[in-house]
C-alpha positions as CSV (number, residue, x, y, z in Angstrom):
1,X,-4.9,-11.4,-25.3
2,X,-5.0,-8.7,-22.8
3,X,-3.8,-5.4,-23.9
4,X,-0.6,-4.0,-21.1
5,X,-1.7,-0.2,-20.9
6,X,1.4,0.5,-18.7
7,X,4.3,-1.6,-17.5
8,X,4.0,-2.0,-14.4
9,X,7.8,-2.5,-13.5
10,X,8.1,0.8,-14.7
11,X,6.1,2.6,-12.3
12,X,8.3,2.4,-9.4
13,X,11.5,4.8,-9.3
14,X,14.8,2.7,-9.8
15,X,16.0,1.9,-6.4
16,X,12.1,0.2,-5.3
17,X,12.8,-2.2,-8.6
18,X,15.3,-2.9,-7.4
19,X,14.4,-4.0,-4.1
20,X,11.4,-5.7,-5.6
21,X,13.4,-7.5,-7.7
22,X,15.6,-8.9,-4.8
23,X,12.7,-9.5,-2.6
24,X,10.7,-11.0,-5.0
25,X,9.3,-15.2,-3.7
26,X,10.4,-13.8,-0.5
27,X,8.0,-15.5,2.4
28,X,7.1,-13.3,4.8
29,X,5.4,-14.2,8.5
30,X,2.7,-11.8,9.7
31,X,4.7,-9.1,11.5
32,X,7.6,-8.9,8.7
33,X,4.9,-7.8,6.3
34,X,4.1,-4.6,8.3
35,X,7.8,-4.4,8.4
36,X,8.2,-4.2,4.5
37,X,5.5,-1.6,4.0
38,X,7.4,0.6,7.0
39,X,11.0,0.1,5.6
40,X,9.3,0.7,1.7
41,X,7.7,4.3,3.3
42,X,11.0,5.0,5.0
43,X,13.2,4.4,2.1
44,X,11.2,6.2,0.1
45,X,10.9,9.4,1.6
46,X,14.5,9.0,1.5
47,X,14.6,8.7,-2.1
48,X,12.4,12.1,-2.6
49,X,9.0,10.3,-2.5
50,X,6.1,10.2,-0.3
51,X,5.8,8.7,3.4
52,X,3.5,5.3,2.6
53,X,4.6,2.1,1.7
54,X,2.4,-0.8,0.7
55,X,2.8,-4.2,-0.6
56,X,0.7,-7.7,-1.7
57,X,1.3,-11.0,0.0
58,X,0.0,-14.6,-0.8
59,X,-2.1,-15.4,2.6
60,X,-1.6,-18.2,3.2
61,X,1.8,-18.6,2.1
62,X,3.0,-15.5,3.3
63,X,5.3,-14.7,-0.9
64,X,5.7,-11.5,-2.0
65,X,3.7,-10.9,-5.1
66,X,4.0,-6.9,-5.1
67,X,5.1,-3.8,-3.9
68,X,3.8,-0.2,-3.8
69,X,5.4,3.3,-2.9
70,X,3.8,6.7,-3.1
71,X,5.1,8.3,-6.3
72,X,2.6,11.2,-6.5
73,X,4.4,13.9,-6.5
74,X,7.2,11.8,-8.5
75,X,4.8,10.8,-11.2
76,X,2.6,13.9,-11.1
77,X,-0.7,11.8,-10.5
78,X,-3.2,12.3,-7.8
79,X,-4.1,8.5,-7.3
80,X,-0.5,6.3,-7.3
81,X,-1.3,5.9,-3.4
82,X,1.5,3.0,-2.3
83,X,-2.0,0.3,-2.1
84,X,-2.9,1.9,-5.1
85,X,0.5,1.3,-7.1
86,X,0.9,-2.3,-5.1
87,X,-2.2,-3.2,-6.1
88,X,-1.6,-2.4,-9.5
89,X,1.6,-4.5,-10.0
90,X,0.0,-7.6,-8.4
91,X,-3.1,-7.6,-10.5
92,X,-0.6,-7.3,-14.0
93,X,1.5,-9.5,-12.5
94,X,-1.0,-12.7,-11.5
95,X,-2.7,-11.2,-15.2
96,X,-5.8,-11.0,-13.3
97,X,-8.2,-7.4,-12.6
98,X,-9.5,-9.1,-9.4
99,X,-6.8,-10.8,-6.8
100,X,-10.3,-12.3,-5.8
101,X,-10.5,-15.7,-7.7
102,X,-11.5,-18.8,-6.4
103,X,-8.7,-21.1,-7.8
104,X,-6.0,-19.7,-6.4
105,X,-4.9,-18.1,-2.8
106,X,-6.2,-15.5,-1.4
107,X,-4.3,-12.1,-1.3
108,X,-3.3,-9.8,1.7
109,X,-2.3,-6.0,1.6
110,X,-0.1,-4.9,4.0
111,X,0.0,-1.2,4.1
112,X,2.0,1.7,6.5
113,X,-1.1,3.5,7.0
114,X,-4.7,3.1,6.8
115,X,-5.8,4.0,3.6
116,X,-7.3,7.1,2.4
117,X,-11.0,7.4,0.8
118,X,-9.9,6.5,-2.5
119,X,-7.5,3.4,-1.1
120,X,-10.8,2.5,0.9
121,X,-12.8,2.0,-2.5
122,X,-9.7,0.4,-4.3
123,X,-9.7,-2.3,-2.1
124,X,-12.9,-2.8,-2.2
125,X,-12.8,-3.4,-5.9
126,X,-9.2,-5.3,-5.9
127,X,-10.2,-8.6,-4.5
128,X,-7.8,-8.7,-1.8
129,X,-8.7,-10.9,1.6
130,X,-7.1,-9.2,3.9
131,X,-5.5,-5.4,4.9
132,X,-3.4,-5.0,8.0
133,X,-2.2,-1.2,8.4
134,X,0.4,0.6,10.6
135,X,-0.5,4.5,11.2
136,X,-3.7,5.8,11.4
137,X,-5.9,8.1,9.7
138,X,-5.2,10.5,12.5
139,X,-1.4,10.4,12.1
140,X,-1.7,10.8,8.6
141,X,-4.0,13.8,8.9
142,X,-1.4,15.2,12.1
143,X,1.3,15.2,9.3
144,X,-1.3,17.0,6.9
145,X,-2.5,14.7,4.7
146,X,-6.4,14.9,4.0
147,X,-7.6,11.3,3.7
148,X,-10.9,12.2,2.4
149,X,-14.2,11.6,3.3
150,X,-13.9,7.8,4.3
151,X,-17.3,6.2,6.3
152,X,-16.7,5.9,10.0
153,X,-17.0,2.4,9.9
154,X,-14.4,1.7,7.2
155,X,-13.4,-1.3,8.9
156,X,-17.1,-2.5,9.6
157,X,-17.5,-1.9,6.0
158,X,-14.8,-4.0,4.3
159,X,-15.9,-6.6,6.8
160,X,-19.3,-6.8,5.3
161,X,-17.6,-7.5,2.1
162,X,-15.7,-10.1,3.5
163,X,-12.3,-8.7,3.7
164,X,-10.5,-8.7,7.0
165,X,-8.9,-5.7,8.7
166,X,-6.2,-5.4,11.3
167,X,-5.2,-1.8,12.1
168,X,-2.4,0.0,14.5
169,X,-0.1,-3.5,13.6
170,X,3.5,-1.9,14.5
171,X,1.7,2.1,14.2
172,X,4.3,3.8,16.3
173,X,7.1,2.9,13.3
174,X,4.7,3.6,11.3
175,X,3.6,6.8,12.1
176,X,7.7,7.9,13.1
177,X,8.0,7.6,9.4
178,X,5.0,10.1,8.9
179,X,6.9,12.2,11.6
180,X,10.3,12.2,9.6
181,X,8.8,13.5,6.7
182,X,7.3,16.3,8.3
183,X,10.5,17.1,9.7
184,X,12.2,17.0,6.3
185,X,10.0,19.5,4.9
186,X,8.1,16.9,2.9
187,X,5.3,18.1,0.0
188,X,2.0,17.4,1.4
189,X,-0.1,17.0,-1.6
190,X,-3.8,18.1,-1.2
191,X,-3.4,19.0,1.6
192,X,-6.4,21.0,3.1
């Protein structure tokens, strides 16, 4: 028996828990997966959270496994990025510390923005087989966020580990959320 150190369902704010329940098990096509991540980022800023959203899907079927939104300020936790939350909830829901299980389907992470240095590392350890990103690191930096010292060739580093990467999918839509957050005067935590 594995001890559950936290209840992933209570990590998400109420609106996001309800959203996750309504979408649970829904099948999403390729571009719909990114649309969901961007929708989560937009809804999150409208509910007082950070401008980032992510979701984990079963690769082959497109079935939604988990969602994540940025809850850094809400939770007073610097590592509560959307990708980290989505990965943690997926691993708990699937009762595994890795999403890279030979007997199961591969998993994909769709995220509204390219990963920061911390999320880059988490992606490597998570076991996902594919990462799809919307806005770029430069877009996040323009909004004031410090994304940390990620390798210049971060895509190549993930690919060397068997993780497929697609960047820039629906970039304009994803970037518009960062711009909206800036216009609304959202908190830019850990800015340099």
